NUPATOR-154223 format. One record per residue: residue number from 1; residue in three letters; x, y, z of N, C-alpha, C in turn. Coordinates in pm, whole numbers, plus 50000, padded with zeros to 5 digits. Atoms other than C-alpha are relative to their C-alpha. Layout:
! residues N
R   i  aa  n.c1  n.c2  n.c3 ca.c1 ca.c2 ca.c3  c.c1  c.c2  c.c3
R NUM ala     X     Y     Z     X     Y     Z     X     Y     Z
...
END
This chain:
! residues 347
R   i  aa  n.c1  n.c2  n.c3 ca.c1 ca.c2 ca.c3  c.c1  c.c2  c.c3
R   1 unk 50085 49880 50000 50000 50000 50000 50089 50125 50000
R   2 unk 49921 49879 50010 50137 50339 49900 49951 50099 50104
R   3 unk 50038 49904 49897 50142 50581 50194 50008 50143 49946
R   4 unk 49983 49868 50061 50281 50887 50019 50025 49978 49852
R   5 unk 49991 50022 50143 50234 50902 49644 50103 50096 49942
R   6 unk 49890 49921 50056 50559 51023 49493 49966 50038 49855
R   7 unk 50052 49953 50129 50460 51238 49197 50099 50092 49932
R   8 unk 49917 49914 50084 50661 51395 48914 49908 50083 49911
R   9 unk 50082 49910 50080 50508 51698 48740 50078 50043 49877
R  10 unk 49933 49965 50125 50594 51756 48375 49915 50102 49925
R  11 unk 50072 49896 50072 50491 52081 48204 50101 50101 49950
R  12 unk 49903 49905 50054 50669 52330 47979 49987 50139 50061
R  13 unk 50022 49871 49936 50525 52621 48179 50043 49994 50147
R  14 unk 49955 49994 49861 50704 52709 48503 49883 50033 50093
R  15 unk 50115 49964 49918 50383 52866 48629 49911 49878 50024
R  16 unk 50086 50118 49985 50181 52547 48564 50068 49894 50087
R  17 unk 49930 50096 49912 50451 52331 48728 49981 50040 50146
R  18 unk 50018 49951 49863 50428 52550 49036 49856 49983 50046
R  19 unk 50141 50005 49961 50048 52566 49034 49953 49857 50024
R  20 unk 50039 50140 49982 49996 52191 48985 50068 49941 50122
R  21 unk 49928 50050 49882 50262 52116 49244 49936 50045 50130
R  22 unk 50065 49948 49879 50092 52339 49499 49868 49929 50025
R  23 unk 50128 50068 49984 49755 52175 49433 50019 49857 50051
R  24 unk 49978 50138 49958 49891 51823 49469 50058 49993 50140
R  25 unk 49936 50002 49868 50105 51903 49773 49905 50036 50112
R  26 unk 50098 49966 49896 49798 52034 49955 49932 49876 50055
R  27 unk 50056 50126 49950 49688 51670 49993 50110 49923 50072
R  28 unk 49894 50061 49920 49878 51489 50269 50039 49860 49954
R  29 unk 49962 50132 50052 49885 51163 50072 50090 50009 49877
R  30 unk 49921 49981 50122 50080 51313 49781 50126 50079 50031
R  31 unk 49872 49932 49988 50446 51413 49773 50052 50031 49860
R  32 unk 49941 49962 50128 50579 51608 49476 50152 49987 50012
R  33 unk 49857 50028 49986 50929 51470 49430 50086 50072 49897
R  34 unk 49923 49927 50099 51027 51677 49129 49912 50053 49888
R  35 unk 50068 49948 50118 50932 51864 48814 50092 49987 49879
R  36 unk 49923 50006 50124 51040 51847 48451 49938 50097 49901
R  37 unk 50047 49892 50089 51015 52112 48178 49958 49951 49862
R  38 unk 50039 50055 50129 50972 51883 47876 50016 49848 50004
R  39 unk 49997 50145 50003 50964 51520 47764 50136 49941 50026
R  40 unk 49865 50052 49978 51340 51470 47755 50039 50009 50146
R  41 unk 49974 49981 49857 51374 51611 48104 49920 49899 50082
R  42 unk 50087 50094 49928 51084 51389 48215 50058 49859 50001
R  43 unk 49944 50135 50007 51246 51067 48094 50120 49988 50094
R  44 unk 49884 50001 49909 51566 51157 48282 49955 50002 50146
R  45 unk 50046 49989 49861 51376 51252 48600 49932 49871 50046
R  46 unk 50061 50128 49962 51177 50927 48594 50107 49900 50040
R  47 unk 49889 50091 49967 51505 50734 48592 50062 50036 50134
R  48 unk 49933 49955 49878 51649 50944 48874 49912 49986 50125
R  49 unk 50085 49985 49882 51348 50985 49103 49906 49882 50027
R  50 unk 50090 50116 49986 51142 50668 49044 49867 50038 50063
R  51 unk 50130 49958 49943 50804 50838 49102 49898 49888 49992
R  52 unk 50112 50093 50007 50483 50647 49166 49904 50038 49888
R  53 unk 50091 49948 50102 50283 50869 48928 50068 50118 49931
R  54 unk 49953 49884 50075 50369 51120 48654 49879 50075 49944
R  55 unk 50097 49919 50074 50146 51408 48544 50076 50058 49881
R  56 unk 49923 49973 50121 50247 51470 48184 49925 50093 49906
R  57 unk 50057 49903 50094 50175 51776 47972 49999 49939 49860
R  58 unk 50011 50054 50136 50062 51696 47618 50092 50074 49904
R  59 unk 49928 49919 50098 50222 51984 47425 50124 50063 50063
R  60 unk 49873 49950 49946 50592 52051 47499 50104 50004 49890
R  61 unk 49892 49996 50099 50907 52145 47304 50096 49881 50019
R  62 unk 49896 50105 50003 51196 51907 47225 49942 49859 49993
R  63 unk 50070 50129 50002 50994 51596 47317 49863 50020 50060
R  64 unk 50135 49976 49951 50616 51615 47348 49953 49887 50092
R  65 unk 50051 50096 49903 50396 51422 47588 49986 49861 49945
R  66 unk 50020 50131 50060 50322 51139 47347 50133 49925 49987
R  67 unk 49868 50062 50013 50689 51071 47275 50057 49964 50137
R  68 unk 49951 50029 49866 50775 51094 47645 49927 49880 50060
R  69 unk 50079 50114 49953 50492 50853 47731 50055 49870 49942
R  70 unk 49949 50120 50067 50623 50603 47476 50134 49957 50058
R  71 unk 49868 50032 49945 50977 50626 47611 49990 49945 50141
R  72 unk 50016 50046 49861 50866 50584 47973 49938 49862 50004
R  73 unk 50068 50128 49999 50632 50295 47898 50088 49888 49945
R  74 unk 49909 50101 50055 50897 50114 47692 50106 49960 50102
R  75 unk 49890 50027 49907 51159 50144 47967 49951 49939 50130
R  76 unk 50052 50048 49871 50960 50095 48288 49860 50056 50020
R  77 unk 50136 49947 49993 50580 50132 48274 49961 50046 50141
R  78 unk 50053 49949 49874 50427 50345 48548 49878 50085 49971
R  79 unk 50124 49925 50024 50097 50531 48595 50027 50143 49955
R  80 unk 49983 49866 50056 50077 50847 48386 49862 50063 49980
R  81 unk 50122 49921 50019 49801 51110 48399 50036 50115 49906
R  82 unk 49972 49894 50097 49801 51334 48091 49929 50130 50042
R  83 unk 50058 49868 49976 49736 51708 48126 49983 50065 49863
R  84 unk 50029 49962 50138 49564 51823 47807 49936 50137 49989
R  85 unk 50070 49876 50031 49459 52151 47655 49865 49968 49938
R  86 unk 50134 50018 50057 49100 52197 47540 49998 50041 49852
R  87 unk 49994 49975 50143 49200 52212 47174 49979 49868 49928
R  88 unk 50018 50123 50077 49128 51964 46895 50131 49923 49994
R  89 unk 49871 50068 50003 49500 51890 46868 50029 49935 50136
R  90 unk 49980 50057 49866 49519 51841 47245 49916 49876 50022
R  91 unk 50088 50116 49985 49222 51602 47234 50053 49882 49920
R  92 unk 49948 50109 50083 49371 51400 46947 50121 49933 50064
R  93 unk 49879 50055 49939 49706 51359 47121 49966 49927 50129
R  94 unk 50039 50063 49874 49538 51276 47452 49941 49861 49975
R  95 unk 50058 50131 50031 49335 50993 47295 50109 49903 49956
R  96 unk 49888 50087 50038 49651 50857 47134 50080 49957 50122
R  97 unk 49927 50033 49877 49820 50871 47475 49925 49895 50082
R  98 unk 50079 50095 49921 49534 50686 47644 50000 49861 49937
R  99 unk 49994 50132 50064 49541 50409 47384 50141 49943 50004
R 100 unk 49861 50046 49993 49920 50392 47425 50045 49967 50142
R 101 unk 49963 50043 49866 49911 50330 47800 49979 50098 50113
R 102 unk 50030 49906 49892 49831 50651 47991 49874 49955 50074
R 103 unk 50112 50047 49918 49589 50583 48277 49878 50091 49987
R 104 unk 50113 49905 50000 49377 50899 48267 50051 50135 49954
R 105 unk 49958 49866 50038 49381 51268 48185 49913 50103 50070
R 106 unk 50076 49884 49956 49270 51608 48308 50021 50110 49897
R 107 unk 49987 49890 50095 49209 51920 48104 50059 50123 50068
R 108 unk 49931 49883 49947 49434 52218 48160 49909 50123 49988
R 109 unk 50081 49878 50009 49253 52546 48243 50044 50085 49881
R 110 unk 49971 49926 50122 49229 52757 47928 50083 50125 50026
R 111 unk 49930 49874 49975 49352 53078 48090 50104 49992 50112
R 112 unk 49899 50017 49895 49565 52938 48374 49978 50087 50121
R 113 unk 50026 49914 49885 49396 53166 48627 49996 49918 50129
R 114 unk 50006 50072 49872 49418 53075 48998 49865 49938 50027
R 115 unk 50135 50054 49976 49040 53029 49010 49981 49871 49922
R 116 unk 50015 50118 50083 49045 52782 48720 50088 49885 50048
R 117 unk 49909 50105 49952 49344 52593 48859 49946 49941 50130
R 118 unk 50059 50052 49877 49172 52563 49198 49886 49903 49969
R 119 unk 50108 50091 50039 48874 52404 49022 50055 49865 49954
R 120 unk 49938 50122 50048 49112 52147 48879 50046 49909 50113
R 121 unk 49935 50072 49892 49241 52041 49219 49937 49866 50033
R 122 unk 50063 50123 49955 48985 51782 49323 50012 49888 49897
R 123 unk 49989 50101 50105 48988 51605 48988 50143 49948 49988
R 124 unk 49861 50040 50014 49367 51603 48965 50045 49913 50116
R 125 unk 49962 50079 49882 49417 51479 49320 49937 49861 49996
R 126 unk 50070 50129 50006 49155 51205 49276 50064 49907 49897
R 127 unk 49945 50085 50105 49310 51081 48952 50143 49957 50029
R 128 unk 49865 50041 49958 49664 51082 49088 49992 49889 50104
R 129 unk 50016 50103 49896 49548 50882 49391 49954 49867 49938
R 130 unk 50049 50123 50062 49356 50633 49177 50108 49934 49915
R 131 unk 49896 50054 50089 49643 50594 48931 50113 49936 50078
R 132 unk 49888 50052 49920 49893 50526 49209 49986 49852 50031
R 133 unk 50023 50140 49966 49735 50188 49272 49989 49911 49876
R 134 unk 50003 50076 50126 49751 50082 48907 50143 49968 49960
R 135 unk 49868 50037 50051 50047 49891 48771 49986 49965 49853
R 136 unk 50027 50025 50142 50019 49932 48395 50108 49917 49934
R 137 unk 49906 50073 50083 50180 49694 48151 50015 50073 49868
R 138 unk 49986 49945 50135 50309 49785 47809 49876 49962 49921
R 139 unk 50125 50030 50070 49997 49812 47594 50020 49897 49890
R 140 unk 49997 50097 50108 49923 49520 47365 49954 50066 49871
R 141 unk 50041 49945 50129 49889 49595 46994 49870 49936 49956
R 142 unk 50127 50057 50048 49534 49555 46864 50016 49942 49862
R 143 unk 50003 50052 50136 49445 49372 46546 50012 50114 49901
R 144 unk 49979 49895 50099 49557 49572 46245 49870 50030 49926
R 145 unk 50118 49962 50078 49296 49762 46047 50000 49925 49868
R 146 unk 50006 50072 50127 49174 49596 45727 50078 50073 49892
R 147 unk 49916 49941 50104 49390 49654 45421 49919 50095 49912
R 148 unk 50085 49916 50085 49098 49801 45224 49890 50061 50086
R 149 unk 50096 49934 49911 48892 50060 45412 49869 50034 49931
R 150 unk 50118 49955 50073 48639 50140 45137 49872 49926 50034
R 151 unk 50125 50070 49971 48387 49862 45220 49927 50050 50124
R 152 unk 50068 49947 49881 48315 50039 45551 49877 50081 49960
R 153 unk 50111 49915 50040 48096 50295 45375 49887 49918 49939
R 154 unk 50101 50085 50061 47919 50023 45178 49918 49927 50106
R 155 unk 50070 50069 49892 47833 49832 45494 49902 50094 50068
R 156 unk 50086 49905 49930 47694 50143 45660 49880 50041 49912
R 157 unk 50106 49952 50088 47490 50246 45355 49897 49893 49971
R 158 unk 50089 50105 50045 47343 49910 45268 49923 49931 50112
R 159 unk 50061 50075 49891 47264 49764 45608 49964 50095 50113
R 160 unk 50043 49907 49895 47057 49962 45855 49939 49926 50118
R 161 unk 50076 50054 49889 46802 49779 46066 49997 49847 50003
R 162 unk 50005 50146 50005 46888 49415 45994 50086 49933 50107
R 163 unk 49918 50059 49894 47097 49365 46309 49914 49908 50088
R 164 unk 50070 50094 49911 47007 49075 46538 50023 50032 50147
R 165 unk 49966 49968 49861 47172 49211 46853 50046 50145 50009
R 166 unk 49941 49871 49968 47270 49538 47015 50102 49977 50110
R 167 unk 49892 50018 49903 47605 49533 47195 50032 50135 50062
R 168 unk 49970 49875 49929 47655 49805 47460 50125 49980 50082
R 169 unk 49871 50012 49931 48015 49847 47577 50019 50123 50088
R 170 unk 49979 49891 49906 48076 50057 47889 50139 49994 50061
R 171 unk 49865 49997 49942 48415 50170 48023 50028 50137 50059
R 172 unk 49959 49874 49938 48588 50438 48228 50152 50006 50002
R 173 unk 49854 49990 49992 48947 50463 48356 50066 49879 49934
R 174 unk 49936 50107 50075 49166 50261 48122 49919 49957 49879
R 175 unk 50091 50042 50105 48877 50236 47877 50049 50021 49858
R 176 unk 49953 49982 50138 49032 50392 47564 50096 49890 49955
R 177 unk 49907 50109 50037 49314 50136 47568 49925 49870 49982
R 178 unk 50077 50123 50010 49066 49853 47630 49915 49999 49874
R 179 unk 50082 49990 50121 48834 49973 47353 50086 49981 49876
R 180 unk 49910 50009 50115 49131 49998 47119 50047 49856 49977
R 181 unk 49969 50142 50019 49194 49630 47177 49877 49921 49956
R 182 unk 50121 50078 50030 48833 49511 47152 49938 50038 49864
R 183 unk 50077 49958 50117 48670 49719 46876 50067 49964 49867
R 184 unk 49939 50038 50128 48929 49662 46600 49992 49851 49968
R 185 unk 50012 50143 50026 48876 49287 46639 49860 49960 49953
R 186 unk 50136 50031 50045 48505 49307 46551 49995 50003 49847
R 187 unk 50005 50011 50145 48440 49197 46193 49900 50098 49939
R 188 unk 50086 49902 50067 48281 49436 45943 49858 49948 49981
R 189 unk 50133 50057 50026 47992 49195 45883 49933 49947 50127
R 190 unk 50062 50045 49875 47909 49141 46251 49851 50036 49998
R 191 unk 50144 49973 50007 47525 49108 46270 49947 50070 50125
R 192 unk 50037 49928 49878 47498 49361 46551 50026 50149 49983
R 193 unk 49972 49858 49985 47474 49731 46619 50082 50016 50128
R 194 unk 49910 49982 49886 47744 49854 46860 49981 50140 50057
R 195 unk 50008 49871 49931 47712 50131 47119 50109 50003 50106
R 196 unk 49887 49986 49907 48009 50257 47324 49975 50119 50092
R 197 unk 50010 49892 49902 47984 50462 47644 50130 50003 50080
R 198 unk 49873 49980 49930 48322 50585 47769 49988 50128 50081
R 199 unk 50003 49879 49918 48336 50828 48063 50107 50097 49949
R 200 unk 49905 49907 50060 48494 51131 47898 49931 50135 49982
R 201 unk 50064 49869 50016 48432 51508 47884 49975 50037 49855
R 202 unk 50031 49950 50133 48297 51698 47588 50128 50044 49929
R 203 unk 49884 49958 50078 48548 51757 47310 50101 49889 49976
R 204 unk 49903 50108 50013 48734 51426 47345 49943 49875 49935
R 205 unk 50058 50123 50054 48487 51159 47233 50003 49996 49848
R 206 unk 49987 49999 50146 48501 51270 46870 50135 49945 49959
R 207 unk 49866 50051 50029 48875 51206 46870 50009 49851 50030
R 208 unk 50002 50143 49967 48817 50870 47041 49935 49921 49888
R 209 unk 50070 50069 50108 48567 50769 46773 50084 49995 49873
R 210 unk 49915 49997 50120 48801 50877 46493 50116 49904 50012
R 211 unk 49886 50090 49978 49092 50687 46644 49956 49854 49987
R 212 unk 50051 50136 50011 48883 50371 46677 49961 49967 49857
R 213 unk 50042 50022 50138 48743 50413 46327 50120 49968 49911
R 214 unk 49880 50021 50081 49093 50432 46177 50057 49859 50019
R 215 unk 49941 50130 49969 49190 50104 46346 49905 49883 49977
R 216 unk 50103 50104 49997 48865 49911 46294 49945 49963 49864
R 217 unk 50068 50045 50121 48684 49710 46033 49855 50050 49995
R 218 unk 50131 49939 49995 48347 49841 46150 50015 50151 49996
R 219 unk 49999 49855 50001 48254 50207 46117 49974 50050 50142
R 220 unk 50015 49944 49865 48289 50412 46438 49976 50149 49988
R 221 unk 50034 49858 50006 48124 50752 46483 49956 50049 50138
R 222 unk 50059 49937 49883 48048 50992 46766 49851 50017 49971
R 223 unk 50145 49997 50022 47669 50967 46807 49949 50143 49986
R 224 unk 50065 49872 50024 47461 51255 46673 49850 49974 49984
R 225 unk 50145 50020 50003 47082 51312 46671 49945 49938 49872
R 226 unk 50052 50057 50125 47047 51201 46306 50046 49856 49978
R 227 unk 49951 50137 50014 47215 50863 46367 49897 49898 50048
R 228 unk 50081 50114 49957 47036 50528 46396 50093 49882 50027
R 229 unk 49929 50127 49985 47153 50189 46520 50009 49933 49863
R 230 unk 49983 50066 50129 47293 49996 46224 50104 49890 50011
R 231 unk 49901 50107 50007 47480 49677 46146 50135 50056 49957
R 232 unk 49866 49959 50038 47854 49729 46131 50034 50143 50037
R 233 unk 49976 49863 49957 47830 50072 46295 50007 50006 50152
R 234 unk 49988 49976 49856 47955 50166 46643 49979 50148 50026
R 235 unk 50027 49862 49962 47815 50485 46797 50056 50026 50139
R 236 unk 49935 49963 49874 48017 50652 47074 49921 50112 50066
R 237 unk 50073 49896 49928 47829 50851 47339 50084 50127 50007
R 238 unk 49923 49875 49992 47933 51218 47315 50030 50039 50144
R 239 unk 49966 49954 49866 48112 51362 47615 49899 50099 50052
R 240 unk 50093 49911 49930 47885 51536 47866 49856 49988 49953
R 241 unk 50140 50026 50038 47566 51388 47712 49967 49854 50026
R 242 unk 50048 50138 49991 47369 51080 47808 49951 49957 49862
R 243 unk 50040 50054 50129 47305 50858 47506 49884 49904 50017
R 244 unk 50119 50085 49997 46955 50712 47467 49954 49975 49857
R 245 unk 50054 50033 50132 46762 50559 47176 49849 49986 50011
R 246 unk 50145 50019 50001 46396 50571 47083 49967 49860 49948
R 247 unk 50041 50135 50038 46194 50264 46983 50040 49963 49857
R 248 unk 49956 50025 50137 46311 50303 46621 50152 49993 49989
R 249 unk 49855 50007 50001 46677 50299 46723 50069 50129 49963
R 250 unk 49941 49871 50032 46732 50670 46664 50061 50062 50125
R 251 unk 49927 49940 49888 46980 50859 46883 49919 50112 50065
R 252 unk 50056 49892 49919 46845 51079 47162 50108 50042 50100
R 253 unk 49897 49951 49907 47097 51295 47351 49934 50081 50111
R 254 unk 50059 49933 49885 47026 51429 47699 50108 50062 50088
R 255 unk 49914 49935 49900 47194 51675 47934 49935 49988 50138
R 256 unk 50062 50025 49870 46999 51528 48225 50102 49987 50111
R 257 unk 49908 50006 49885 47148 51493 48575 50107 49892 49982
R 258 unk 49893 50100 50002 47479 51312 48611 49957 49879 50083
R 259 unk 50026 50124 49928 47447 50950 48722 50134 49946 50046
R 260 unk 49871 50041 49943 47722 50821 48954 50104 50110 49980
R 261 unk 49907 49889 50019 47874 51165 48901 50052 50014 49859
R 262 unk 49948 49996 50137 47923 51107 48527 49887 50023 49899
R 263 unk 50088 49981 50115 47763 51203 48198 50090 50003 49877
R 264 unk 50101 50105 50012 47744 51001 47978 50016 49890 50105
R 265 unk 50000 50113 49908 47651 50713 48207 49961 49873 49925
R 266 unk 50027 50129 50064 47655 50349 48098 49859 49952 50036
R 267 unk 50133 50046 49955 47342 50272 48305 49888 50059 49916
R 268 unk 50105 49933 50075 47134 50526 48113 49983 49936 49862
R 269 unk 50006 50058 50134 47222 50380 47773 49953 49856 50003
R 270 unk 50042 50139 49989 47183 50019 47882 49851 49989 50026
R 271 unk 50144 50005 49969 46839 50084 48029 49917 50039 49878
R 272 unk 50072 49954 50118 46727 50273 47718 49990 49891 49894
R 273 unk 49999 50103 50104 46828 49991 47483 49930 49873 50045
R 274 unk 50068 50120 49950 46704 49709 47706 49849 50017 49992
R 275 unk 50144 49974 50006 46362 49874 47709 49945 49970 49860
R 276 unk 50049 50019 50138 46337 49852 47327 50041 49866 49940
R 277 unk 49946 50117 50070 46549 49549 47239 50010 49875 50089
R 278 unk 50014 50115 49911 46519 49323 47546 50110 49897 49989
R 279 unk 49903 50110 50000 46688 48985 47502 50097 50006 49883
R 280 unk 49902 49982 50108 46871 49108 47189 50120 50081 50047
R 281 unk 49891 49918 49948 47097 49319 47414 50112 49915 50060
R 282 unk 49881 50058 49936 47449 49219 47512 50075 50115 50065
R 283 unk 49927 49898 49928 47609 49432 47781 50143 49956 50025
R 284 unk 49858 50029 49977 47988 49451 47811 50055 50109 50090
R 285 unk 49948 49902 49905 48147 49619 48113 50150 49979 50014
R 286 unk 49855 50006 49997 48518 49695 48090 50054 50083 50116
R 287 unk 49927 49932 49893 48775 49859 48318 49942 50136 50036
R 288 unk 50045 49868 49956 48681 50163 48525 49972 50007 50148
R 289 unk 50032 49978 49860 48627 50313 48868 49849 50007 50020
R 290 unk 50139 49982 49964 48294 50303 49044 49912 49882 49964
R 291 unk 50098 50108 50021 47978 50104 48976 49909 50025 49881
R 292 unk 50085 49975 50117 47831 50255 48658 49999 49875 49912
R 293 unk 50016 50121 50081 47697 49973 48442 49935 49886 50075
R 294 unk 50058 50109 49921 47577 49755 48728 49848 49998 49989
R 295 unk 50146 49994 50014 47216 49873 48723 49957 49967 49857
R 296 unk 50031 50030 50138 47214 49863 48345 50016 49853 49967
R 297 unk 49979 50143 50022 47356 49510 48345 49885 49918 50059
R 298 unk 50112 50070 49937 47083 49399 48585 49874 50011 49916
R 299 unk 50118 49980 50084 46816 49546 48357 50010 49915 49873
R 300 unk 49980 50083 50119 46965 49371 48053 49973 49854 50033
R 301 unk 50021 50139 49960 46970 49038 48239 49851 49972 50024
R 302 unk 50142 50022 49971 46611 49080 48357 49917 49999 49872
R 303 unk 50069 49998 50129 46512 49144 47994 50037 49879 49915
R 304 unk 49961 50119 50073 46675 48816 47889 50127 50012 49919
R 305 unk 49874 49981 50071 46997 48962 47749 50117 49937 50074
R 306 unk 49879 50058 49943 47355 48861 47825 50095 50113 50042
R 307 unk 49905 49902 49949 47631 49041 48018 50139 49939 50010
R 308 unk 49860 50038 49991 48009 49012 47983 50072 50103 50087
R 309 unk 49918 49910 49919 48244 49159 48245 50147 49966 49980
R 310 unk 49856 50022 50015 48619 49205 48205 50060 49940 50126
R 311 unk 49935 50066 49888 48832 48981 48427 50099 50095 50068
R 312 unk 49912 49914 49921 49031 49148 48704 50143 50003 49946
R 313 unk 49860 50012 50041 49361 49027 48557 50040 50097 49891
R 314 unk 49966 49908 50109 49340 49266 48260 49945 50141 50021
R 315 unk 50055 49866 49975 49156 49563 48414 50109 50097 50045
R 316 unk 49916 49894 49945 49347 49887 48461 49949 50038 50138
R 317 unk 50065 49977 49870 49099 49961 48741 49884 49901 50011
R 318 unk 50102 50104 49983 48888 49671 48868 49888 50052 50089
R 319 unk 50110 49941 49925 48586 49875 48978 49866 49966 49939
R 320 unk 50129 50024 50067 48297 49867 48731 49974 49852 49976
R 321 unk 50026 50144 50018 48342 49499 48635 49979 49928 50132
R 322 unk 50016 50065 49870 48380 49398 48999 49860 50023 50055
R 323 unk 50134 49971 49952 48055 49572 49090 49896 49913 49929
R 324 unk 50093 50083 50078 47872 49389 48809 50007 49855 50045
R 325 unk 49980 50140 49960 48020 49055 48914 49946 49975 50140
R 326 unk 50043 50019 49861 47955 49101 49286 49849 50007 50016
R 327 unk 50147 49992 49996 47590 49187 49218 49935 49883 49927
R 328 unk 50053 50117 50068 47554 48862 49025 49942 50029 49863
R 329 unk 50057 49959 50129 47484 49039 48696 50081 49954 49880
R 330 unk 49915 50041 50111 47766 48890 48486 49974 49855 49962
R 331 unk 50012 50137 50051 47697 48584 48270 50136 49941 49971
R 332 unk 49865 50044 50032 48062 48565 48171 50101 50100 50053
R 333 unk 49890 49915 49957 48387 48701 48314 50123 49954 49922
R 334 unk 49892 50040 50090 48667 48701 48056 50107 50108 49994
R 335 unk 49894 49899 50016 49007 48872 48010 49981 50078 49871
R 336 unk 50020 49907 50111 49027 49158 47764 50026 49938 49862
R 337 unk 49976 50054 50135 49185 48964 47472 49891 49905 49950
R 338 unk 50105 50095 50037 48883 48729 47474 49866 50069 49975
R 339 unk 50130 49932 50004 48607 48992 47486 49942 50006 49860
R 340 unk 50052 49987 50136 48575 49054 47111 49954 49864 49946
R 341 unk 50039 50133 50048 48567 48681 47038 49868 49955 50061
R 342 unk 50125 50040 49935 48291 48623 47293 49881 50082 49946
R 343 unk 50107 49922 50062 48087 48910 47148 49960 49937 49868
R 344 unk 50028 50059 50131 48119 48755 46803 49926 49868 50013
R 345 unk 50065 50132 49982 48017 48412 46932 49855 50018 50049
R 346 unk 50135 49980 49948 47713 48548 47116 49906 50056 49894
R 347 unk 50089 49944 50103 47582 48735 46812 49990 49909 49878
END
């Protein structure tokens, strides 16, 4: 058990290094053991200081956050929390970092004002503490994307409502990496509509969908109000919106109250789909903190559907799957490399 979480802060701004350090040091369970001004400095400081957690800026000179992450994970994997700007470039790089092994991320205040940085404190402290208890491995490479990408559009255009099942995949901390291993293994002709709910703020889920789409045989899109469930199409819940579907399978987005402190919530989407599709639903709960997905899994089971939970051995954070399993809602408990195969077999 870690008593004091030794943390290294990496940011190209001296002001942000000081501000983040002050915020983290205000918690008696966290010790800031050093700072680094860029990726090259970070790699050297990790070797020297052996921190428990690194907070890593995305955009830096000489060596950026993505390159530094790769170097650190190749040499000696440790928990890394990315600190991202609220720009499209920042979102794209952050998603790449999360699929490459980073545990989580926080968004950097746009103006760097003391008020905005103070608002960041609780989230940053919570994520550093949670990450400290994770021992990440070097990320496994997912199945390569198909050699010819053109058939994706044909599948989406020709096949709409002929799916036999609806697969709802829910994830949180560690989810982008897990999704990047599962979704690219799904075949283009899978007779199912896919829905993905990843806990993530607004502005980042579009990049997540694009990243998954590039690597996958099925089409992956951030859900929008004009979208419908379709064979060979995966719809990703937009950040800061609950994702629901009407009886015709059309997307309904809601800014209703947060559930379990999150929006989008897996429970909301699972309940919405179980109400319309009943025993055709397959719920999949992957890595993440908390218990989101448990109520939804119970509703799917009561409707005659099936539920898969990720095995503890491959979870970055064994929270959401554990809750599902302990409540008796999981029909199957399988490690991450087996999840896509079991989905294919069930549909």
